[in-house]
C-alpha positions in Angstrom: 61.1 11.9 -53.3 62.1 14.7 -50.8 59.9 17.1 -53.0 57.0 14.7 -52.7 57.2 14.5 -48.8 57.6 18.2 -48.5 54.6 18.8 -50.8 52.6 16.3 -48.9 53.6 17.9 -45.6 52.7 21.3 -46.9 49.3 20.0 -48.0 48.7 18.5 -44.6 49.7 21.7 -43.0 47.4 23.7 -45.1 44.4 21.6 -44.7 44.9 21.4 -41.1 45.1 25.2 -40.7 42.0 25.7 -42.9 40.0 23.5 -40.5 41.3 25.3 -37.4 38.7 27.0 -35.4 38.7 30.7 -34.6 37.9 32.0 -31.2 37.3 35.3 -29.7 36.5 36.8 -26.4 34.1 39.6 -25.3 33.8 41.4 -21.9 30.2 41.9 -21.4 30.7 44.0 -18.3 33.0 46.3 -20.2 30.6 46.5 -23.1 27.7 47.2 -20.9 29.6 49.8 -18.8 30.3 51.7 -22.1 26.6 51.8 -23.1 24.9 54.9 -21.7 21.4 53.5 -22.2 22.2 50.5 -20.1 23.4 52.7 -17.3 20.3 54.8 -17.5 18.1 51.6 -17.5 19.9 50.3 -14.4 19.4 53.6 -12.6 15.7 53.6 -13.4 15.5 50.0 -12.1 17.3 50.7 -9.0 15.1 53.8 -8.3 11.9 51.8 -8.7 13.2 49.0 -6.8 14.0 51.1 -3.7 10.5 52.7 -3.9 8.9 49.4 -4.0 11.1 47.9 -1.3 10.2 50.8 0.9 6.4 50.1 0.3 7.0 46.3 1.2 9.0 47.2 4.4 6.3 49.7 5.4 3.6 46.9 5.0 5.7 44.4 7.0 6.4 47.0 9.7 2.5 47.6 10.0 2.2 43.9 10.5 4.9 43.8 13.4 3.2 46.9 14.9 -0.2 45.3 14.9 1.3 42.1 16.4 3.1 44.0 19.2 -0.1 45.9 19.9 -2.1 42.6 19.9 0.5 41.1 22.4 0.2 44.0 24.8 -3.6 44.1 24.7 -4.2 40.4 24.6 -4.9 40.0 28.3 -7.7 42.6 28.2 -9.5 41.1 25.0 -12.2 38.6 24.9 -11.9 35.3 22.9 -13.9 36.8 20.1 -11.9 40.0 20.0 -8.6 38.0 20.1 -9.8 36.0 17.1 -10.7 39.1 15.2 -7.4 40.8 15.9 -5.5 37.7 14.9 -7.5 37.4 11.6 -6.7 41.1 10.9 -3.0 40.4 11.6 -3.0 37.3 9.3 -4.8 39.2 6.5 -2.3 42.2 6.7 0.5 39.8 6.5 -1.0 38.2 3.5 -1.3 41.6 1.9 2.3 42.4 2.6 3.5 39.1 1.0 1.2 39.7 -2.0 2.8 43.2 -2.5 6.3 41.6 -2.3 5.4 39.0 -4.8 3.7 41.5 -7.1 6.9 43.6 -7.2 9.7 41.2 -6.7 8.3 37.7 -7.8 9.2 35.7 -10.7 6.7 37.4 -12.9 6.7 40.7 -10.9 6.8 44.2 -11.9 10.7 44.5 -11.4 11.1 41.5 -13.8 8.8 43.0 -16.3 10.5 46.4 -16.2 14.0 44.8 -16.4 12.8 42.8 -19.4 11.4 45.9 -21.1 14.5 48.1 -20.5 17.5 45.8 -20.6 16.5 42.9 -23.0 16.6 45.2 -26.1 20.1 46.3 -25.1 21.2 42.7 -24.7 19.6 41.7 -28.0 21.5 44.4 -29.8 24.8 43.1 -28.3 24.0 39.5 -29.3 23.1 40.6 -32.9 26.3 42.6 -33.1 28.4 39.8 -31.8 26.6 37.3 -34.2 27.2 39.7 -37.2 31.0 40.0 -36.3 31.2 36.3 -35.8 29.7 35.5 -39.1 31.8 38.1 -40.9 35.2 37.0 -39.3 34.5 33.3 -39.1 34.5 32.8 -35.4 33.2 29.4 -34.3 33.1 30.3 -30.6 32.9 33.7 -28.7 33.3 33.4 -25.0 32.2 36.1 -22.5 35.3 36.8 -20.3 33.1 38.2 -17.5 31.1 35.1 -16.9 33.7 32.5 -18.1 35.3 31.8 -14.7 37.4 28.9 -16.0 39.3 31.3 -18.4 42.6 31.8 -16.6 44.4 33.7 -19.4 43.4 35.0 -22.7 45.3 37.0 -25.1 44.1 40.6 -25.5 44.3 40.2 -29.4 41.4 38.0 -29.5 39.1 40.3 -27.3 36.6 41.9 -29.7 34.7 44.0 -27.1 35.8 47.2 -28.9 34.5 45.9 -32.2 31.1 45.1 -30.6 30.9 48.6 -29.1 31.9 50.0 -32.6 29.2 47.9 -34.3 26.7 49.2 -31.8 27.8 52.9 -32.5 29.7 53.3 -29.3 33.2 53.5 -30.5 36.0 53.4 -28.0 
């Protein structure tokens, strides 16, 4: 009888362990920091962003200068000239807003550049994580960098270096 209970207990333990789920962690910030093409892409995006921001600020400064000039000359202008100046200011302000939207809007140039430069890197990381997950049987892989609710995780389940090695950036 004792052997039967022991055998049944071992069977239950074995089946329960075979159904246990495997988890792993990655640290996306760590992975991206160790990929040189990501750093290069970020530097390119930052440079072009600063250039475009300067253009937008220049256009907005021109609008402000036009408005200040209009305010100082307003008393000397006829009604027709006032209307003309106001329309010029409004038009220039629309141009500045359009420029800002063109560069920094939801479908702006910065978004398109970021998509072209960074999305392939993110796709490579995703594919590497997926391959490792399938090879090692992980049901869930969390990103430590974005999972703010993870208070503690054992370094043994961090597979960030495996992902880097899979991408060819061994650490």
